[in-house]
C-alpha positions as CSV (number, residue, x, y, z in Angstrom):
1,M,-81.2,19.3,-80.2
2,K,-79.7,21.2,-83.2
3,K,-76.9,22.7,-82.8
4,F,-77.1,26.4,-81.7
5,E,-75.2,28.9,-83.5
6,K,-74.4,33.2,-82.7
7,Q,-76.7,35.1,-84.7
8,S,-73.9,37.7,-86.4
9,K,-72.7,38.5,-89.7
10,P,-70.3,36.0,-91.6
11,Q,-67.0,38.0,-90.3
12,E,-67.9,38.0,-86.7
13,R,-69.0,34.1,-86.6
14,R,-66.8,32.1,-84.1
15,K,-64.5,29.0,-85.1
16,T,-66.7,26.5,-83.0
17,S,-70.3,25.9,-82.8
18,V,-72.3,26.3,-79.9
19,Y,-73.3,22.7,-79.4
20,K,-70.5,21.8,-80.4
21,K,-30.1,5.5,-64.3
22,E,-26.9,6.2,-65.3
23,R,-24.6,3.1,-65.4
24,S,-22.4,3.3,-62.0
25,E,-18.6,3.6,-62.4
26,E,-16.4,0.9,-62.4
27,S,-14.8,0.8,-59.1
28,E,-18.4,1.0,-58.0
29,R,-19.4,-2.3,-59.6
30,P,-20.2,-5.4,-57.6
31,E,-16.8,-7.8,-57.0
32,R,-16.6,-10.9,-59.3
33,S,-17.0,-14.3,-56.8
34,S,-13.8,-16.3,-56.8
35,S,-16.1,-19.5,-57.4
36,T,-18.3,-18.0,-60.2
37,S,-18.2,-15.7,-63.2
38,A,-21.4,-13.9,-62.3
39,Y,-21.8,-11.1,-60.5
40,K,-23.0,-11.3,-57.3
41,K,-26.3,-9.6,-56.5
42,P,-25.8,-6.4,-54.6
43,Q,-27.6,-6.7,-51.3
44,P,-29.8,-3.9,-49.5
45,D,-28.1,-2.1,-46.8
46,P,-30.3,-2.9,-43.6
47,S,-29.4,0.3,-42.0
48,E,-31.2,2.3,-44.8
49,P,-35.0,2.5,-44.4
50,K,-37.4,1.0,-46.7
51,K,-38.3,3.4,-49.7
52,D,-42.3,3.9,-48.6
53,N,-44.0,3.9,-52.6
54,H,-46.8,5.7,-51.4
55,L,-46.0,8.8,-50.2
56,V,-47.7,12.0,-51.7
57,R,-47.4,15.6,-51.1
58,L,-48.8,16.9,-48.1
59,N,-50.9,19.1,-50.1
60,K,-52.3,16.6,-52.3
61,Y,-53.2,14.7,-49.5
62,I,-55.4,17.5,-47.9
63,A,-57.3,18.1,-51.1
64,D,-58.0,14.1,-51.8
65,A,-59.7,14.8,-48.3
66,G,-61.9,17.0,-49.9
67,I,-60.9,20.2,-47.5
68,C,-59.6,22.5,-49.9
69,S,-57.7,22.5,-53.4
70,R,-53.9,22.1,-53.6
71,R,-53.2,26.0,-53.8
72,E,-55.1,26.9,-50.8
73,A,-53.6,23.4,-48.9
74,D,-50.3,25.4,-49.1
75,K,-51.5,28.0,-47.3
76,L,-53.1,26.3,-44.5
77,I,-49.7,24.4,-44.1
78,L,-47.9,27.5,-44.1
79,A,-50.3,29.3,-41.5
80,G,-49.1,26.0,-39.1
81,A,-52.6,24.6,-39.6
82,V,-51.6,21.1,-40.4
83,S,-49.7,18.5,-38.3
84,I,-48.4,15.2,-39.0
85,N,-48.4,12.5,-36.4
86,G,-48.6,15.4,-33.9
87,E,-46.2,17.6,-35.5
88,V,-47.1,21.0,-37.1
89,V,-45.4,21.1,-40.4
90,T,-44.8,24.6,-42.4
91,V,-42.9,23.2,-44.7
92,L,-43.9,23.1,-48.2
93,G,-43.3,20.1,-50.2
94,T,-43.6,17.6,-46.9
95,K,-44.4,13.7,-48.1
96,V,-46.6,11.8,-46.1
97,S,-47.3,7.9,-45.9
98,R,-50.7,6.3,-45.6
99,T,-49.6,5.5,-42.0
100,D,-49.1,8.7,-41.1
101,R,-51.8,11.0,-39.0
102,V,-52.4,14.1,-41.0
103,Q,-54.6,16.7,-39.1
104,F,-56.6,19.9,-40.1
105,G,-57.3,21.8,-36.5
106,D,-58.5,19.1,-34.7
107,Q,-59.8,17.2,-37.4
108,T,-58.2,13.9,-38.7
109,L,-58.0,13.6,-42.3
110,A,-58.6,10.6,-44.7
111,R,-57.4,10.3,-48.1
112,E,-60.5,9.6,-50.0
113,K,-60.9,7.8,-53.4
114,L,-61.9,10.8,-56.1
115,R,-65.4,10.8,-57.0
116,Y,-66.7,12.3,-60.1
117,L,-71.1,12.2,-60.7
118,L,-72.7,13.7,-63.2
119,L,-76.9,14.5,-62.5
120,N,-79.2,15.4,-64.7
121,K,-80.8,17.8,-62.0
122,P,-84.9,18.1,-62.2
123,K,-87.2,21.1,-61.3
124,G,-87.7,21.8,-57.5
125,F,-84.6,20.9,-56.0
126,I,-82.0,23.6,-54.5
127,T,-78.0,23.3,-55.1
128,S,-77.2,23.6,-51.6
129,T,-75.4,20.6,-48.7
130,E,-78.0,21.7,-46.3
131,D,-81.5,22.4,-45.6
132,P,-82.5,24.7,-43.3
133,H,-86.5,25.1,-44.4
134,H,-86.6,21.5,-44.9
135,E,-86.3,21.9,-48.5
136,K,-85.6,19.3,-51.0
137,T,-81.9,19.6,-52.2
138,V,-79.8,18.3,-55.0
139,M,-77.9,16.1,-51.9
140,N,-81.0,14.1,-51.8
141,L,-81.0,13.1,-55.3
142,V,-77.2,11.6,-55.1
143,S,-77.9,10.5,-51.2
144,G,-76.1,7.0,-51.1
145,A,-74.1,7.2,-54.1
146,C,-70.8,6.6,-52.8
147,K,-69.3,6.6,-49.3
148,E,-66.9,9.2,-49.9
149,R,-68.7,13.1,-49.3
150,I,-69.2,14.8,-52.3
151,Y,-70.4,18.5,-53.0
152,P,-71.9,20.1,-56.5
153,V,-69.8,22.2,-58.6
154,G,-71.5,25.6,-58.6
155,R,-75.0,25.6,-58.7
156,L,-78.3,25.6,-60.2
157,D,-81.4,27.5,-59.0
158,R,-84.4,25.6,-57.9
159,N,-86.2,25.8,-61.2
160,T,-83.4,25.7,-63.1
161,T,-82.6,22.2,-64.6
162,G,-79.9,19.9,-66.3
163,L,-76.5,19.4,-65.7
164,L,-74.8,19.5,-62.4
165,L,-71.6,17.9,-61.8
166,F,-70.6,16.4,-58.3
167,T,-67.2,15.8,-56.7
168,N,-64.6,15.2,-53.9
169,D,-62.0,16.6,-56.2
170,G,-61.3,19.8,-54.1
171,Q,-58.6,21.1,-56.9
172,L,-60.9,20.1,-59.8
173,T,-63.8,22.1,-58.0
174,K,-61.6,25.3,-57.6
175,K,-60.6,25.2,-61.3
176,L,-64.1,24.6,-62.8
177,S,-65.4,27.7,-60.6
178,H,-63.2,29.9,-61.3
179,P,-63.7,32.5,-63.8
180,R,-60.1,32.6,-65.4
181,Y,-61.0,29.0,-66.6
182,G,-64.2,30.1,-68.6
183,I,-66.0,27.0,-68.5
184,K,-68.2,26.5,-71.2
185,K,-72.3,26.3,-70.6
186,I,-74.9,26.1,-72.9
187,Y,-78.6,26.6,-71.9
188,H,-82.1,25.4,-73.6
189,V,-84.2,28.1,-72.8
190,I,-88.1,28.8,-73.2
191,L,-89.2,32.3,-73.0
192,D,-92.6,33.9,-72.3
193,K,-92.8,36.0,-75.3
194,A,-91.0,35.4,-78.6
195,L,-87.3,37.5,-78.4
196,T,-87.0,39.7,-81.5
197,K,-84.4,40.2,-83.8
198,T,-83.4,43.8,-82.3
199,D,-83.3,42.1,-78.9
200,M,-80.9,39.2,-79.8
201,M,-78.5,41.3,-81.4
202,K,-78.2,43.3,-78.3
203,I,-77.6,40.0,-76.2
204,V,-75.0,39.5,-78.8
205,D,-73.5,43.0,-78.0
206,G,-73.5,43.0,-74.5
207,I,-75.9,43.6,-71.8
208,E,-75.1,45.8,-69.1
209,L,-76.2,44.8,-65.7
210,D,-76.2,45.5,-61.8
211,D,-72.7,43.4,-61.2
212,G,-71.0,44.8,-65.0
213,K,-71.6,44.2,-68.4
214,I,-71.9,40.6,-70.1
215,K,-71.5,39.1,-73.1
216,V,-72.7,35.4,-74.6
217,D,-70.6,33.2,-77.0
218,A,-73.6,32.7,-79.1
219,I,-77.4,32.8,-79.5
220,E,-80.0,31.4,-81.8
221,Y,-82.9,30.4,-82.1
222,V,-83.7,26.5,-81.7
223,G,-84.6,24.3,-84.9
224,D,-85.9,25.9,-88.0
225,G,-86.6,29.3,-86.2
226,S,-89.9,29.2,-86.2
227,D,-91.0,29.3,-82.7
228,K,-88.7,32.3,-81.5
229,K,-89.5,31.9,-77.5
230,E,-86.9,28.9,-77.9
231,L,-83.1,29.5,-78.2
232,G,-79.8,27.9,-77.3
233,I,-77.0,30.5,-75.6
234,E,-73.7,30.0,-74.7
235,L,-71.8,31.5,-72.4
236,H,-68.9,31.0,-69.6
237,S,-69.9,33.4,-66.9
238,G,-70.8,31.6,-63.7
239,K,-72.7,34.7,-62.2
240,N,-75.8,33.4,-59.8
241,R,-78.9,33.4,-62.3
242,I,-77.1,34.9,-65.3
243,V,-79.1,33.8,-68.0
244,R,-82.3,34.2,-66.4
245,R,-81.1,38.1,-65.6
246,I,-80.0,38.5,-69.2
247,F,-83.7,38.3,-70.4
248,E,-85.2,40.2,-67.6
249,K,-83.1,43.2,-68.0
250,L,-84.9,43.1,-72.0
251,G,-88.2,42.5,-70.3
252,Y,-88.6,38.6,-70.8
253,N,-89.5,36.0,-68.0
254,V,-87.8,32.0,-68.8
255,V,-90.5,30.0,-68.2
256,K,-87.8,27.2,-68.9
257,L,-84.1,26.9,-68.4
258,D,-82.0,24.0,-68.8
259,R,-78.5,23.3,-68.8
260,V,-77.4,20.6,-71.3
261,Y,-73.8,21.6,-71.8
262,F,-71.3,21.9,-69.1
263,A,-67.4,21.4,-69.3
264,G,-67.5,19.2,-72.1
265,L,-70.3,16.8,-70.7
266,T,-73.4,16.5,-72.0
267,K,-76.8,14.4,-71.0
268,K,-77.0,12.2,-73.3
269,N,-78.5,8.8,-72.1
270,L,-78.6,10.7,-68.6
271,S,-82.6,10.8,-68.0
272,R,-84.0,13.7,-65.5
273,G,-83.5,12.7,-61.9
274,H,-81.0,10.3,-62.6
275,W,-77.1,10.4,-62.4
276,R,-74.1,8.4,-63.0
277,F,-70.2,8.4,-62.9
278,L,-67.9,10.3,-64.8
279,E,-65.6,7.5,-67.2
280,E,-62.4,7.8,-67.1
281,K,-61.8,9.8,-70.4
282,E,-64.3,12.4,-68.9
283,I,-62.2,12.9,-66.1
284,N,-58.9,13.1,-67.7
285,L,-60.7,16.1,-69.9
286,L,-61.7,17.9,-67.4
287,K,-58.4,17.6,-65.7
288,M,-57.0,19.4,-68.9
289,L,-58.8,22.6,-69.4
290,S,-57.2,25.4,-68.8
């Protein structure tokens, strides 16, 4: 798909495209052996406990178990909601080992392997972990992908297609969902009628909605612009149904809405209804977002 760009005066054009160990004291050295010129190798003190190289901070352990982010885990610890081997712990920075039994309330936690999965969501599925009305959910599409419990980051409504990220990384989920980080999203939109230049500029200037004013980062007709019903729109807002509500405010109905870009991830080589695990470099880039 051709890159989308913001329709504005040259001076207003954004710079980025839419698609686009110290040495010991002498007195502390081991004594020379009387029978050899070599130093004796220092022996470990048997009274000292062995070091556990797998200790992790308690808040990270909780986050890795998929309960919440590290910051939220700190709040749980301070509130006395977490125990280690039967003892309530309220000290931040406490570390635990793999053999410790960590509990949140009556739930025993287990550190899971962190998983990151990208789905190209098809139409007709709701973004929910449960299905109280026997509706199709996105969880059906990723069922069996891994033994760890993964959850969708954010949501796409039933009729919206495109990129949806799943993970059990509570810290990353919090980051990608918080407005402060302004995660970039790009949508391919098809309307029921041609979008006029006047209305396009209204969208650029900002549209007043029931929950406040919203401004997009960029918007443009797709391709050569001959079909003015087909658009590309970039924004950072995570408000519910935000793209549809923008156009509905101006009297347009969205016939098709497809998220083609999310936080640096694209649909390249990912067919509709299929999923894949993220590559290590993609995971690292997500964690570097700020």
